[in-house]
C-alpha positions as CSV (number, residue, x, y, z in Angstrom):
1,X,0.0,0.0,0.0
2,X,1.2,3.5,-0.8
3,X,1.3,6.4,1.7
4,X,-2.0,6.5,3.7
5,X,-4.4,9.2,2.5
6,X,-6.8,11.3,4.5
7,X,-9.5,13.4,2.6
8,X,-11.2,16.5,3.9
9,X,-14.8,16.9,2.5
10,X,-17.9,19.0,3.3
11,X,-20.1,21.6,1.9
12,X,-18.7,25.0,0.8
13,X,-17.5,27.6,3.3
14,X,-17.2,25.3,6.4
15,X,-13.4,25.9,6.6
16,X,-12.0,22.9,4.8
17,X,-9.0,24.7,3.4
18,X,-8.4,26.4,6.7
19,X,-8.3,23.0,8.4
20,X,-6.0,21.7,5.6
21,X,-3.6,24.6,6.3
22,X,-3.8,24.1,10.0
23,X,-3.0,20.4,9.9
24,X,-0.2,20.9,7.4
25,X,1.1,24.0,9.3
26,X,1.6,25.8,6.0
27,X,-0.4,28.2,4.0
28,X,-1.0,26.0,1.0
29,X,-4.7,26.3,0.1
30,X,-6.2,29.7,-0.7
31,X,-8.6,30.7,2.1
32,X,-11.3,33.2,1.1
33,X,-14.9,33.9,2.0
34,X,-15.8,33.3,-1.7
35,X,-17.5,30.0,-2.0
36,X,-16.0,27.5,-4.5
37,X,-12.4,28.7,-4.4
38,X,-11.0,25.2,-4.2
39,X,-11.4,23.1,-7.3
40,X,-8.5,20.7,-7.6
41,X,-7.3,18.2,-5.1
42,X,-4.6,19.8,-2.9
43,X,-2.2,17.5,-1.0
44,X,0.3,17.8,1.7
45,X,2.4,15.4,3.7
46,X,1.5,15.5,7.4
47,X,3.1,13.8,10.4
48,X,1.3,12.4,13.4
49,X,3.5,10.7,16.0
50,X,6.0,8.6,14.0
51,X,3.6,8.1,11.1
52,X,3.1,10.1,7.9
53,X,0.0,10.5,5.8
54,X,-1.1,12.5,2.7
55,X,-3.8,15.0,3.5
56,X,-6.1,16.0,0.7
57,X,-8.2,19.1,0.4
58,X,-11.3,19.1,-1.9
59,X,-13.9,21.4,-3.3
60,X,-17.2,22.1,-1.7
61,X,-19.8,19.4,-2.2
62,X,-23.0,20.7,-3.8
63,X,-21.6,24.0,-5.0
64,X,-22.7,25.1,-8.5
65,X,-19.5,26.4,-10.1
66,X,-19.8,29.7,-11.9
67,X,-17.7,28.4,-14.8
68,X,-19.8,25.2,-15.2
69,X,-17.0,23.1,-13.7
70,X,-19.2,21.4,-11.1
71,X,-18.9,18.0,-12.7
72,X,-15.1,18.2,-12.8
73,X,-15.0,19.3,-9.2
74,X,-17.3,16.5,-8.1
75,X,-15.1,14.0,-9.9
76,X,-12.1,15.2,-8.0
77,X,-14.0,14.9,-4.7
78,X,-15.1,11.4,-5.6
79,X,-11.5,10.4,-6.5
80,X,-10.2,11.8,-3.2
81,X,-12.8,9.8,-1.2
82,X,-12.0,6.6,-3.2
83,X,-8.3,6.8,-2.5
84,X,-8.5,7.9,1.1
85,X,-8.3,5.5,4.1
86,X,-9.8,8.1,6.5
87,X,-12.3,10.8,5.7
88,X,-12.8,14.0,7.7
89,X,-16.4,15.4,7.3
90,X,-16.1,19.1,8.2
91,X,-19.1,21.1,9.4
92,X,-19.7,24.7,10.8
93,X,-20.7,24.9,14.5
94,X,-21.9,28.5,14.1
95,X,-24.2,27.7,11.1
96,X,-25.5,24.5,12.7
97,X,-26.9,21.5,10.7
98,X,-27.7,22.6,7.2
99,X,-29.7,20.7,4.5
100,X,-26.5,20.3,2.4
101,X,-24.7,18.9,5.5
102,X,-27.3,16.2,5.7
103,X,-26.9,15.4,2.0
104,X,-23.2,15.0,2.5
105,X,-23.7,12.8,5.6
106,X,-26.1,10.6,3.6
107,X,-23.5,10.2,0.9
108,X,-20.8,9.2,3.4
109,X,-23.0,6.6,5.1
110,X,-22.4,4.2,2.2
111,X,-18.6,4.4,2.5
112,X,-17.1,1.6,4.6
113,X,-14.1,3.7,5.9
114,X,-13.3,5.5,9.2
115,X,-15.3,8.8,8.9
116,X,-15.1,11.5,11.5
117,X,-17.3,14.6,11.9
118,X,-15.0,17.6,12.5
119,X,-17.0,20.5,13.9
120,X,-15.0,23.6,12.9
121,X,-15.1,27.2,14.2
122,X,-15.3,26.1,17.8
123,X,-13.1,29.0,18.9
124,X,-14.2,28.8,22.6
125,X,-15.3,25.9,24.8
126,X,-18.7,27.5,25.1
127,X,-19.4,26.6,21.5
128,X,-18.6,22.9,22.1
129,X,-22.1,22.2,23.5
130,X,-23.6,23.3,20.2
131,X,-21.6,20.6,18.4
132,X,-23.7,17.9,20.0
133,X,-26.4,18.3,17.3
134,X,-24.1,16.8,14.8
135,X,-24.3,13.4,16.5
136,X,-27.5,13.0,14.6
137,X,-25.5,12.1,11.5
138,X,-24.5,8.8,13.2
139,X,-20.8,9.1,12.2
140,X,-19.4,8.3,15.6
141,X,-17.3,10.7,17.7
142,X,-17.6,14.5,17.0
143,X,-14.4,16.4,17.2
144,X,-14.5,20.1,18.0
145,X,-11.7,22.2,16.4
146,X,-10.9,25.8,15.5
147,X,-8.8,25.7,12.3
148,X,-8.1,29.4,12.6
149,X,-6.8,29.2,16.1
150,X,-5.3,25.7,15.9
151,X,-7.6,24.4,18.8
152,X,-8.1,20.6,18.7
153,X,-5.3,20.0,16.1
154,X,-3.3,17.5,18.2
155,X,-6.4,15.6,19.3
156,X,-7.5,15.3,15.7
157,X,-4.1,14.1,14.5
158,X,-4.0,11.5,17.3
159,X,-7.4,10.2,16.2
160,X,-6.3,10.1,12.5
161,X,-3.1,8.3,13.5
162,X,-5.0,5.6,15.4
163,X,-7.1,4.7,12.4
164,X,-4.3,4.6,9.7
165,X,-3.5,1.2,8.2
166,X,-0.8,-0.8,10.1
167,X,2.7,0.2,9.3
168,X,3.6,-3.2,7.8
169,X,1.0,-2.6,5.1
170,X,2.4,0.7,4.0
171,X,5.3,1.2,1.6
172,X,8.4,3.1,2.9
173,X,8.1,6.8,2.6
174,X,10.1,8.2,-0.4
175,X,12.6,10.9,0.2
176,X,10.6,13.9,-0.9
177,X,13.4,16.3,0.0
178,X,15.4,14.7,-2.8
179,X,12.6,14.9,-5.3
180,X,13.1,17.3,-8.2
181,X,10.5,20.1,-8.2
182,X,9.1,21.3,-11.5
183,X,7.1,24.6,-11.6
184,X,4.9,24.8,-14.6
185,X,4.1,28.5,-15.3
186,X,2.6,30.6,-18.1
187,X,-0.3,32.5,-19.2
188,X,-3.9,31.2,-19.0
189,X,-4.9,28.3,-21.3
190,X,-1.4,27.3,-22.4
191,X,-2.0,23.7,-21.5
192,X,-0.2,23.5,-18.1
193,X,-2.8,21.3,-16.4
194,X,-3.0,19.0,-19.4
195,X,0.8,18.6,-19.2
196,X,0.6,17.8,-15.5
197,X,-1.9,15.0,-16.2
198,X,0.3,13.7,-18.9
199,X,3.3,13.5,-16.5
200,X,1.2,11.9,-13.7
201,X,-0.5,9.6,-16.2
202,X,-3.8,10.4,-14.4
203,X,-6.6,13.0,-14.3
204,X,-4.9,14.7,-11.4
205,X,-6.0,18.3,-12.0
206,X,-9.0,19.8,-13.8
207,X,-8.5,20.6,-17.5
208,X,-10.9,23.0,-19.1
209,X,-11.0,25.7,-21.8
210,X,-12.3,28.1,-19.2
211,X,-9.6,30.7,-18.4
212,X,-8.4,30.6,-14.8
213,X,-9.6,27.1,-14.0
214,X,-6.5,26.4,-11.8
215,X,-6.4,28.8,-8.8
216,X,-4.1,27.1,-6.2
217,X,-0.6,25.9,-6.8
218,X,-1.1,22.1,-6.8
219,X,1.7,19.8,-6.0
220,X,1.5,16.5,-7.9
221,X,3.9,13.8,-6.9
222,X,4.7,11.1,-9.5
223,X,7.3,8.5,-10.2
224,X,9.2,7.8,-13.4
225,X,12.0,5.2,-13.7
226,X,12.2,4.8,-9.9
227,X,12.7,8.5,-9.3
228,X,10.2,10.8,-7.5
229,X,9.2,14.1,-9.0
230,X,6.9,16.9,-7.8
231,X,5.2,18.9,-10.5
232,X,3.7,22.2,-9.4
233,X,0.7,23.3,-11.4
234,X,0.1,27.0,-11.1
235,X,-2.6,29.5,-11.9
236,X,-2.3,31.2,-15.3
237,X,-0.5,34.5,-15.0
238,X,-2.3,37.7,-15.9
239,X,-1.2,41.3,-16.2
240,X,-1.1,42.9,-12.7
241,X,-3.7,45.5,-13.8
242,X,-6.1,42.7,-14.8
243,X,-6.2,41.0,-11.4
244,X,-9.8,41.7,-10.3
245,X,-10.2,39.7,-7.0
246,X,-8.5,38.6,-3.9
247,X,-8.6,35.0,-5.2
248,X,-6.6,36.0,-8.3
249,X,-4.1,37.9,-6.2
250,X,-3.5,34.9,-4.0
251,X,-3.2,32.7,-7.1
252,X,-0.6,35.0,-8.5
253,X,1.3,35.1,-5.1
254,X,1.4,31.3,-5.0
255,X,2.5,31.0,-8.6
256,X,5.5,33.3,-7.8
257,X,6.2,31.3,-4.6
258,X,6.1,28.1,-6.7
259,X,8.8,29.5,-8.9
260,X,11.0,30.4,-5.9
261,X,10.8,26.9,-4.5
262,X,11.2,25.0,-7.8
263,X,14.4,23.4,-9.0
264,X,13.5,23.8,-12.7
265,X,10.8,26.1,-14.2
266,X,8.9,25.2,-17.3
267,X,7.8,28.4,-19.1
268,X,4.8,27.5,-21.1
269,X,3.9,29.2,-24.4
270,X,0.8,28.7,-26.6
271,X,2.3,28.1,-30.0
272,X,-0.4,29.9,-32.1
273,X,-0.1,33.0,-29.8
274,X,2.5,35.7,-29.9
275,X,4.7,36.4,-26.9
276,X,3.0,39.0,-24.7
277,X,4.1,41.5,-22.1
278,X,3.0,39.0,-19.5
279,X,5.3,36.3,-20.9
280,X,8.2,38.8,-20.7
281,X,7.4,39.7,-17.1
282,X,7.2,36.1,-16.2
283,X,10.5,35.3,-17.9
284,X,12.1,38.2,-16.1
285,X,10.9,37.0,-12.7
286,X,12.2,33.5,-13.4
287,X,15.6,35.0,-14.4
288,X,15.5,37.3,-11.3
289,X,15.3,34.1,-9.2
290,X,18.2,32.5,-11.1
291,X,16.1,29.4,-11.8
292,X,17.0,26.9,-14.6
293,X,14.2,27.1,-17.2
294,X,12.9,25.6,-20.3
295,X,10.8,27.3,-22.9
296,X,8.0,24.8,-23.5
297,X,6.0,25.5,-26.7
298,X,2.8,23.6,-26.4
299,X,0.1,22.9,-29.0
300,X,2.8,22.7,-31.7
301,X,0.5,20.5,-33.8
302,X,-1.6,23.6,-34.5
303,X,1.4,25.2,-36.3
304,X,2.6,22.2,-38.2
305,X,4.3,22.0,-40.7
306,X,6.1,25.1,-39.7
307,X,9.8,24.3,-39.0
308,X,10.8,24.6,-35.3
309,X,13.8,26.7,-36.3
310,X,11.5,29.5,-37.4
311,X,9.9,29.7,-33.9
312,X,13.3,29.3,-32.2
313,X,14.5,32.4,-34.1
314,X,11.4,34.3,-33.1
315,X,11.8,33.5,-29.4
316,X,15.6,34.3,-29.5
317,X,14.7,37.6,-31.0
318,X,12.2,38.4,-28.2
319,X,14.5,37.1,-25.4
320,X,18.1,37.9,-26.7
321,X,19.6,37.6,-23.2
322,X,18.1,34.2,-22.7
323,X,19.8,32.5,-25.6
324,X,21.1,29.8,-23.2
325,X,17.6,28.6,-22.2
326,X,16.7,25.4,-24.1
327,X,13.4,25.0,-25.9
328,X,11.0,22.0,-26.2
329,X,8.1,21.6,-28.6
330,X,5.3,19.4,-27.4
331,X,1.6,18.5,-27.8
332,X,0.5,17.9,-24.2
333,X,-3.0,16.5,-25.0
334,X,-1.4,13.7,-27.0
335,X,1.6,13.3,-24.6
336,X,4.0,14.0,-27.5
337,X,7.5,14.8,-26.3
338,X,6.4,15.0,-22.6
339,X,9.0,12.5,-21.5
340,X,11.6,14.5,-23.5
341,X,10.8,17.6,-21.4
342,X,11.3,15.6,-18.2
343,X,14.6,14.3,-19.4
344,X,15.8,17.8,-20.3
345,X,14.7,19.1,-16.9
346,X,16.8,16.5,-15.2
347,X,19.8,17.5,-17.3
348,X,19.3,21.1,-16.2
349,X,19.0,20.1,-12.5
350,X,22.2,18.2,-12.8
351,X,24.0,21.2,-14.3
352,X,22.8,23.5,-11.6
353,X,24.0,21.0,-9.0
354,X,27.5,20.7,-10.4
355,X,30.5,22.0,-8.6
356,X,33.7,23.1,-10.2
357,X,37.1,22.9,-8.4
358,X,38.8,26.1,-7.6
359,X,41.8,25.1,-9.8
360,X,39.6,24.6,-12.9
361,X,37.7,27.7,-12.3
362,X,40.8,29.9,-11.9
363,X,42.3,28.3,-15.0
364,X,39.2,29.4,-17.0
365,X,39.4,32.9,-15.4
366,X,43.1,33.3,-16.4
367,X,42.4,32.2,-20.0
368,X,39.4,34.6,-20.2
369,X,41.5,37.5,-19.0
370,X,44.2,36.7,-21.5
371,X,41.7,36.4,-24.4
372,X,39.9,39.6,-23.5
373,X,41.2,41.7,-20.6
374,X,38.7,44.2,-19.0
375,X,38.9,47.8,-20.2
376,X,40.3,50.4,-17.9
377,X,38.0,52.4,-15.7
378,X,38.6,55.4,-13.5
379,X,42.2,55.3,-14.8
380,X,42.6,51.9,-13.2
381,X,43.1,48.4,-14.6
382,X,40.5,45.9,-13.2
383,X,42.0,42.8,-11.8
384,X,40.7,39.4,-10.8
385,X,43.0,37.8,-8.2
386,X,41.1,34.5,-7.9
387,X,37.7,32.9,-8.2
388,X,35.8,30.3,-6.2
389,X,32.4,28.6,-6.4
390,X,30.6,29.0,-3.1
391,X,27.2,27.3,-3.8
392,X,25.1,25.3,-6.2
393,X,21.5,25.6,-7.3
394,X,22.1,28.1,-8.7
395,X,25.9,27.9,-9.3
396,X,27.3,30.8,-7.4
397,X,30.8,32.2,-8.2
398,X,32.7,34.8,-6.2
399,X,35.5,36.8,-7.9
400,X,38.1,38.5,-5.6
401,X,39.0,41.8,-7.3
402,X,40.8,45.1,-6.8
403,X,37.4,46.8,-6.9
404,X,33.9,45.6,-8.0
405,X,33.1,49.1,-9.3
406,X,35.9,48.8,-11.9
407,X,34.0,46.2,-13.9
408,X,31.3,47.4,-16.2
409,X,28.1,45.4,-16.9
410,X,29.1,44.6,-20.4
411,X,32.3,42.8,-19.3
412,X,30.4,41.0,-16.6
413,X,28.0,39.6,-19.1
414,X,31.0,38.5,-21.2
415,X,32.4,36.7,-18.2
416,X,29.1,34.9,-17.6
417,X,28.9,33.8,-21.2
418,X,32.5,32.5,-21.1
419,X,31.8,30.6,-17.8
420,X,28.7,29.1,-19.4
421,X,30.7,28.0,-22.5
422,X,33.7,26.6,-20.7
423,X,32.1,25.2,-17.5
424,X,29.4,22.6,-17.0
425,X,26.7,25.3,-16.7
426,X,25.8,25.5,-20.4
427,X,22.0,25.9,-20.0
428,X,21.5,27.3,-16.5
429,X,21.9,30.8,-14.9
430,X,25.0,31.7,-12.9
431,X,25.1,34.0,-9.9
432,X,28.2,36.2,-10.0
433,X,29.5,38.2,-7.0
434,X,32.4,40.6,-7.0
435,X,34.3,41.2,-3.8
436,X,37.1,43.7,-3.0
437,X,40.3,42.1,-1.9
438,X,41.2,45.0,0.4
439,X,37.9,45.1,2.3
440,X,37.7,43.5,5.7
441,X,37.9,39.7,5.4
442,X,34.9,37.5,5.5
443,X,34.1,34.1,4.2
444,X,33.0,33.9,0.5
445,X,29.8,32.1,1.5
446,X,28.7,35.1,3.5
447,X,28.4,37.0,0.3
448,X,25.2,35.2,-0.4
449,X,23.6,36.4,2.9
450,X,20.7,38.8,2.7
451,X,22.2,41.1,5.3
452,X,25.1,43.2,4.2
453,X,28.4,43.0,6.0
454,X,29.1,45.8,8.6
455,X,31.1,48.7,7.3
456,X,34.7,49.0,8.4
457,X,35.5,51.9,10.6
458,X,36.8,55.0,8.8
459,X,36.3,53.8,5.3
460,X,33.5,53.4,2.9
461,X,32.3,49.9,2.1
462,X,32.6,49.1,-1.6
463,X,29.5,47.9,-3.3
464,X,29.1,44.3,-4.0
465,X,27.7,43.8,-7.5
466,X,25.7,40.8,-8.5
467,X,25.5,40.3,-12.2
468,X,23.5,37.9,-14.3
469,X,22.1,37.7,-17.8
470,X,19.8,40.8,-17.9
471,X,16.6,40.6,-19.8
472,X,15.6,43.5,-22.0
473,X,12.2,43.4,-20.5
474,X,13.7,44.9,-17.3
475,X,12.8,48.5,-16.8
476,X,10.1,50.5,-18.5
477,X,7.7,49.1,-16.0
478,X,8.0,45.6,-17.4
479,X,9.3,43.9,-14.2
480,X,6.8,42.7,-11.6
481,X,5.9,45.2,-8.9
482,X,7.1,44.6,-5.4
483,X,4.4,46.6,-3.7
484,X,2.4,43.9,-1.9
485,X,-0.2,44.2,0.9
486,X,1.4,44.2,4.3
487,X,-1.3,42.0,5.7
488,X,-0.6,39.4,3.1
489,X,3.1,39.3,3.7
490,X,3.0,35.7,4.8
491,X,2.2,34.6,1.3
492,X,5.8,35.5,0.3
493,X,7.5,33.3,2.9
494,X,9.0,30.2,1.1
């Protein structure tokens, strides 16, 4: 048996997503007063005692979706209940027993699995007495919790742990920390969810022609050739000015967070459509995060028999500073070249994880300086004394110089291109830091820190420059704005 699964079900707006986040101790599902926000199955690995289980959040039962996706949502709910070993039926103590609660309870009575009635929004003990009316459902013990405050969390976890299958019937837990994470991002209706289902070889997320079908960032775990992968399906990106609701704002925030926590980003493009300003902003954000990326051109069958070289030239012209990013042409609905994209992503991850010895790196630096020395600046000749790689994912190189401000951006881009050509980082971004040899000593690894080093007494601290391949979309308002709501700051914590 695979990892035990626990499904959360119930009518809309009883706090299922809040309970999901509470048990997972992470803000994964979008929580909003708007009914019907959750559509896909969201999963998270949760620990109780020494056991692990996969917790699944589902959409509201009985809700009529405004985009006519009710049937798809119901199928996802039914699949979650079929796969689960334990079911949590969530109700609202403040609303009391509703007609739709009774319909859900009647549906659950025919399922021969441990089912627990979880009465949410019991923020105080005075409300526990009102929970007694839910015993009428005949589903056994009623558990009072407050997902918002975390009340009753430990008791609920102990109850779940006591009803999980015996450990000898469960397969060993895979090392999810070692699993490669793929973030699938792009505009709306580019085929991201279709691609996810092709990877997982199952109807894991809802696929529809309705724009904005996916709202949450959905983690889908799958295995290929004995290796574990996590594909992150994200909401379609829109222009910031077009975001018209809190749900869309949260979807955008989670999409950007998915990029930050991914190992490789797949930038999806709809082949028949031209590259838009949104695509440029998204590519710039991926570049800003120094993430290995692949341009995935989906629905290529609609442009056949156009040669791929013509589209390659088009994309290279739009993104001249991203000439190192590989491209893949696929038809996700038919599964064409899907495995090839996965193989390419593994190659990029291997490149980003590579480490070059200090000797080899300095040999390349010497040869580069001999081939093309940096131009004089401020009547001084820029010098690089030595180089060292201080980190991987992304590859991070520190150059010890006689002054970071002596190197102009053009030469730094030349250095990056040379490093990419001569080092095993051909298709991935490189972080480059310059450090003044004469400044007070600190370890190279500290250069990566967020906090700047303290200034030395009596002297001005030279600026540390970070250089990378700069997209032409930067500036002119093309980059994503950083002005976020203060009360939503937790959305940006990885």
